[in-house]
C-alpha positions as a Markdown table, in Angstrom:
| # | Residue | x | y | z |
|---|---|---|---|---|
| 1 | Glu | -17.6 | -17.1 | -18.2 |
| 2 | Ile | -16.4 | -13.8 | -17.1 |
| 3 | Asp | -12.7 | -13.7 | -16.2 |
| 4 | Leu | -11.7 | -10.4 | -15.0 |
| 5 | Asp | -9.3 | -11.6 | -12.3 |
| 6 | Ala | -6.0 | -11.4 | -13.9 |
| 7 | His | -6.4 | -8.3 | -15.9 |
| 8 | Pro | -7.3 | -5.7 | -13.2 |
| 9 | Arg | -4.6 | -7.2 | -11.0 |
| 10 | Arg | -2.0 | -6.9 | -13.8 |
| 11 | Gly | -3.1 | -3.3 | -14.4 |
| 12 | Gly | -2.7 | -2.5 | -10.7 |
| 13 | Gln | 0.8 | -4.0 | -10.7 |
| 14 | Val | 1.8 | -2.0 | -13.8 |
| 15 | Ala | 0.5 | 1.2 | -12.1 |
| 16 | Arg | 2.5 | 0.6 | -9.0 |
| 17 | Val | 5.7 | -0.1 | -11.0 |
| 18 | Ala | 5.1 | 3.0 | -13.1 |
| 19 | Arg | 4.5 | 5.1 | -10.0 |
| 20 | Glu | 7.7 | 4.0 | -8.4 |
| 21 | Ala | 9.6 | 4.6 | -11.6 |
| 22 | Ile | 8.3 | 8.2 | -12.0 |
| 23 | Ala | 8.7 | 8.9 | -8.3 |
| 24 | Gln | 12.4 | 7.8 | -8.5 |
| 25 | Val | 12.9 | 10.2 | -11.5 |
| 26 | His | 11.6 | 13.2 | -9.6 |
| 27 | His | 12.6 | 12.1 | -6.1 |
| 28 | Arg | 15.8 | 10.3 | -6.3 |
| 29 | Gly | 19.1 | 11.9 | -5.4 |
| 30 | Ser | 17.8 | 14.0 | -2.6 |
| 31 | Ala | 14.3 | 14.1 | -1.2 |
| 32 | Ser | 15.2 | 17.4 | 0.4 |
| 33 | Thr | 15.9 | 18.9 | -3.1 |
| 34 | Arg | 19.5 | 19.5 | -2.2 |
| 35 | Gln | 21.0 | 17.6 | -5.1 |
| 36 | Pro | 20.1 | 17.3 | -8.8 |
| 37 | Cys | 18.6 | 14.0 | -10.0 |
| 38 | Ser | 20.7 | 11.9 | -12.4 |
| 39 | Gly | 19.9 | 12.8 | -16.0 |
| 40 | Gly | 19.0 | 16.4 | -15.4 |
| 41 | Glu | 18.1 | 19.1 | -12.9 |
| 42 | His | 14.9 | 17.8 | -11.2 |
| 43 | His | 14.1 | 19.7 | -8.0 |
| 44 | Leu | 10.6 | 18.5 | -7.3 |
| 45 | Gly | 11.6 | 16.4 | -4.3 |
| 46 | Val | 8.6 | 15.2 | -2.2 |
| 47 | Ala | 6.3 | 17.0 | -4.6 |
| 48 | Gly | 7.7 | 14.8 | -7.4 |
| 49 | Ala | 6.5 | 11.7 | -5.5 |
| 50 | Ala | 3.0 | 13.2 | -5.2 |
| 51 | Trp | 2.9 | 14.0 | -8.9 |
| 52 | Ala | 4.0 | 10.5 | -9.7 |
| 53 | Thr | 1.1 | 9.1 | -7.6 |
| 54 | Leu | -1.4 | 11.4 | -9.2 |
| 55 | Ile | -0.3 | 10.6 | -12.8 |
| 56 | Thr | -0.3 | 6.9 | -12.4 |
| 57 | Gln | -3.6 | 6.8 | -10.5 |
| 58 | Cys | -5.3 | 8.8 | -13.3 |
| 59 | Ala | -3.7 | 6.6 | -15.9 |
| 60 | Cys | -4.8 | 3.5 | -14.1 |
| 61 | Ala | -8.4 | 4.8 | -13.8 |
| 62 | Leu | -8.5 | 5.5 | -17.6 |
| 63 | Ile | -7.2 | 2.0 | -18.4 |
| 64 | Gly | -9.8 | 0.5 | -16.1 |
| 65 | Leu | -12.6 | 2.4 | -17.8 |
| 66 | Arg | -11.3 | 1.4 | -21.2 |
| 67 | Met | -11.3 | -2.3 | -20.1 |
| 68 | Leu | -14.8 | -2.0 | -18.7 |
| 69 | Phe | -16.3 | -0.6 | -21.9 |
| 70 | Ser | -14.2 | -2.6 | -24.3 |
| 71 | Lys | -16.5 | -5.7 | -24.3 |
| 72 | Arg | -13.4 | -7.9 | -24.3 |
| 73 | Phe | -13.9 | -9.5 | -20.9 |
| 74 | Gly | -17.5 | -10.7 | -20.9 |
| 75 | Leu | -19.0 | -7.4 | -19.8 |
| 76 | Glu | -21.1 | -5.1 | -22.1 |
| 77 | Leu | -21.4 | -1.8 | -20.2 |
| 78 | Ala | -23.0 | 1.4 | -21.6 |
| 79 | Ala | -23.3 | 4.8 | -20.1 |
| 80 | Arg | -26.9 | 4.1 | -19.0 |
| 81 | Asp | -25.6 | 1.2 | -16.8 |
| 82 | Leu | -23.8 | 3.7 | -14.7 |
| 83 | Ser | -26.9 | 5.4 | -13.3 |
| 84 | Pro | -27.1 | 5.1 | -9.5 |
| 85 | Asp | -29.2 | 2.4 | -7.9 |
| 86 | Trp | -30.0 | 4.3 | -4.7 |
| 87 | Pro | -31.7 | 1.4 | -2.8 |
| 88 | Leu | -28.8 | -0.8 | -3.5 |
| 89 | Ile | -26.3 | 1.9 | -2.6 |
| 90 | Leu | -28.0 | 2.6 | 0.7 |
| 91 | Arg | -28.0 | -1.1 | 1.5 |
| 92 | Val | -24.3 | -1.5 | 0.7 |
| 93 | Ala | -23.6 | 1.7 | 2.8 |
| 94 | Arg | -25.4 | 0.3 | 5.8 |
| 95 | Leu | -23.5 | -3.0 | 5.5 |
| 96 | Gly | -20.1 | -1.4 | 4.9 |
| 97 | Leu | -20.3 | 1.4 | 7.4 |
| 98 | Pro | -18.3 | -0.3 | 10.1 |
| 99 | Ala | -15.5 | -1.4 | 7.8 |
| 100 | Ser | -15.4 | 2.1 | 6.2 |
| 101 | Leu | -15.1 | 3.8 | 9.6 |
| 102 | Thr | -12.2 | 1.5 | 10.4 |
| 103 | Gln | -10.4 | 2.4 | 7.1 |
| 104 | Ala | -11.2 | 6.1 | 7.7 |
| 105 | Met | -9.6 | 6.0 | 11.1 |
| 106 | Tyr | -6.6 | 4.3 | 9.6 |
| 107 | Ala | -6.3 | 6.9 | 6.9 |
| 108 | Leu | -6.7 | 9.7 | 9.5 |
| 109 | Ser | -4.0 | 8.3 | 11.7 |
| 110 | Ile | -1.6 | 8.1 | 8.7 |
| 111 | Ser | -2.4 | 11.7 | 7.8 |
| 112 | Thr | -1.9 | 12.9 | 11.3 |
| 113 | Val | 1.5 | 11.1 | 11.7 |
| 114 | Thr | 2.6 | 12.4 | 8.3 |
| 115 | Ala | 1.7 | 16.0 | 9.3 |
| 116 | Leu | 3.6 | 15.6 | 12.6 |
| 117 | Val | 6.7 | 14.2 | 10.8 |
| 118 | Ala | 6.5 | 17.0 | 8.2 |
| 119 | Ser | 6.9 | 19.6 | 10.9 |
| 120 | Phe | 10.4 | 18.3 | 11.4 |
| 121 | Gly | 11.5 | 19.1 | 7.9 |
| 122 | Thr | 11.8 | 17.4 | 4.5 |
| 123 | Leu | 14.5 | 15.0 | 5.6 |
| 124 | Ala | 12.4 | 13.6 | 8.3 |
| 125 | Leu | 9.4 | 13.3 | 6.0 |
| 126 | Ala | 11.5 | 11.6 | 3.3 |
| 127 | Ala | 12.9 | 9.1 | 5.9 |
| 128 | Tyr | 9.4 | 8.4 | 7.1 |
| 129 | Gly | 8.2 | 7.9 | 3.6 |
| 130 | Val | 10.9 | 5.3 | 2.9 |
| 131 | Gly | 10.0 | 3.5 | 6.1 |
| 132 | Phe | 6.3 | 3.5 | 5.4 |
| 133 | Arg | 6.9 | 2.0 | 1.9 |
| 134 | Val | 8.9 | -0.8 | 3.5 |
| 135 | Leu | 6.2 | -1.3 | 6.1 |
| 136 | Ser | 3.5 | -1.5 | 3.4 |
| 137 | Phe | 5.5 | -4.2 | 1.6 |
| 138 | Val | 6.2 | -6.2 | 4.8 |
| 139 | Thr | 2.5 | -6.2 | 5.8 |
| 140 | Ile | 1.4 | -7.8 | 2.5 |
| 141 | Pro | 1.8 | -11.4 | 3.9 |
| 142 | Ala | 0.0 | -10.5 | 7.1 |
| 143 | Ile | -2.9 | -9.1 | 5.0 |
| 144 | Gly | -3.0 | -12.4 | 3.0 |
| 145 | Ile | -3.0 | -14.5 | 6.2 |
| 146 | Ser | -5.8 | -12.3 | 7.7 |
| 147 | Met | -8.0 | -12.6 | 4.6 |
| 148 | Ala | -7.5 | -16.4 | 4.3 |
| 149 | Ser | -8.1 | -17.0 | 8.0 |
| 150 | Ala | -11.3 | -14.8 | 7.9 |
| 151 | Val | -12.7 | -16.9 | 5.1 |
| 152 | Met | -11.8 | -20.2 | 6.8 |
| 153 | Val | -13.1 | -19.0 | 10.2 |
| 154 | Gly | -16.4 | -17.9 | 8.6 |
| 155 | Gln | -16.7 | -21.2 | 6.8 |
| 156 | Ser | -16.1 | -23.1 | 10.0 |
| 157 | Ile | -18.7 | -21.1 | 12.0 |
| 158 | Gly | -21.2 | -21.5 | 9.2 |
| 159 | Ala | -20.6 | -25.2 | 9.3 |
| 160 | Gly | -21.2 | -25.3 | 13.0 |
| 161 | Asp | -17.7 | -26.1 | 14.0 |
| 162 | Pro | -16.5 | -23.4 | 16.4 |
| 163 | Ala | -13.6 | -25.5 | 17.6 |
| 164 | Arg | -12.1 | -25.6 | 14.1 |
| 165 | Ala | -12.6 | -21.8 | 13.8 |
| 166 | Glu | -10.7 | -21.3 | 17.1 |
| 167 | Arg | -7.8 | -23.6 | 15.9 |
| 168 | Ile | -7.6 | -21.6 | 12.6 |
| 169 | Thr | -7.4 | -18.3 | 14.6 |
| 170 | His | -4.6 | -19.6 | 16.8 |
| 171 | Val | -2.6 | -21.0 | 13.9 |
| 172 | Ser | -3.0 | -17.9 | 11.7 |
| 173 | Ala | -2.0 | -15.6 | 14.6 |
| 174 | Leu | 1.1 | -17.6 | 15.3 |
| 175 | Ala | 2.0 | -17.8 | 11.6 |
| 176 | Gly | 1.6 | -14.0 | 11.3 |
| 177 | Phe | 3.7 | -13.4 | 14.4 |
| 178 | Leu | 6.5 | -15.6 | 13.3 |
| 179 | Leu | 6.5 | -14.3 | 9.7 |
| 180 | Leu | 6.5 | -10.7 | 10.6 |
| 181 | Gly | 8.9 | -11.2 | 13.5 |
| 182 | Ala | 11.4 | -12.7 | 11.1 |
| 183 | Ala | 10.8 | -9.8 | 8.6 |
| 184 | Gly | 11.3 | -7.3 | 11.4 |
| 185 | Ala | 14.6 | -8.8 | 12.4 |
| 186 | Ala | 15.8 | -8.9 | 8.7 |
| 187 | Val | 14.8 | -5.3 | 8.2 |
| 188 | Ala | 16.5 | -4.2 | 11.4 |
| 189 | Leu | 19.7 | -5.9 | 10.4 |
| 190 | Ala | 19.7 | -4.6 | 6.8 |
| 191 | Ala | 18.1 | -1.2 | 7.4 |
| 192 | Ala | 20.8 | 0.9 | 5.8 |
| 193 | Pro | 21.1 | -1.2 | 2.6 |
| 194 | Ile | 17.3 | -1.2 | 2.2 |
| 195 | Val | 17.2 | 2.6 | 2.4 |
| 196 | Arg | 20.2 | 2.9 | 0.1 |
| 197 | Ala | 18.2 | 1.1 | -2.6 |
| 198 | Phe | 15.8 | 4.0 | -2.6 |
| 199 | Val | 18.3 | 6.9 | -2.2 |
| 200 | Pro | 21.8 | 5.8 | -3.0 |
| 201 | Gln | 23.2 | 9.3 | -3.3 |
| 202 | Asp | 22.1 | 10.9 | -0.1 |
| 203 | Pro | 24.1 | 9.5 | 3.0 |
| 204 | Glu | 22.2 | 11.8 | 5.4 |
| 205 | Leu | 18.8 | 10.4 | 4.3 |
| 206 | Val | 20.2 | 6.8 | 4.3 |
| 207 | Ala | 21.2 | 7.3 | 8.0 |
| 208 | Ala | 17.9 | 8.9 | 9.0 |
| 209 | Gly | 15.8 | 6.3 | 7.0 |
| 210 | Ala | 17.8 | 3.4 | 8.6 |
| 211 | Glu | 17.0 | 4.7 | 12.0 |
| 212 | Val | 13.3 | 4.9 | 11.1 |
| 213 | Leu | 13.3 | 1.3 | 9.8 |
| 214 | Arg | 15.0 | 0.0 | 13.0 |
| 215 | Trp | 12.3 | 1.6 | 15.2 |
| 216 | Met | 9.5 | 0.5 | 12.9 |
| 217 | Ser | 10.8 | -3.1 | 12.8 |
| 218 | Leu | 10.2 | -3.5 | 16.5 |
| 219 | Ala | 6.5 | -3.3 | 15.8 |
| 220 | Phe | 6.3 | -5.6 | 12.8 |
| 221 | Ala | 5.2 | -8.6 | 14.8 |
């Protein structure tokens, strides 16, 4: 039996932790490159966070390839197995086009907002970056509820029970609203300490980031 579930997930978790650690080394102290980082003169600022992401993503890709070709997890891949299966690729593309367009619009909106924020300077961009990281963490439970409810709704519809599917939709929507509403209230009340955990040595960035979090928290639910 092939058991790949735990290992890729563990690799992704390690990659995220490493990315945050490297980003803090290059980025901590002052995102606007006004202050030296503890332990030496590091003035990469926002570019340091980008380099941290690039390094860890490349390392994670190499680790994933090594796992796939190691024959340790029930798979026996060879280079010839990586040749494209065009009929299958076209079929997957047709089925996944709506979802891919949704993700593309989401990515485009993030890029657009980031570009607009960047026009106000590095401080504004750093404050927005901290807020977006907190937002990404807070939405994890909502994504879990959404995925679980989608499976249950699909199962109910497939079983010919639309009433159960409707109940599941209402319960999951209410659970997500209450959970994210509580998270938004907590983030609004503790905005400054949360930002200070990212940049403890930059009071100006802490103040700007806290204001960003307070506005973001209004839309969590």
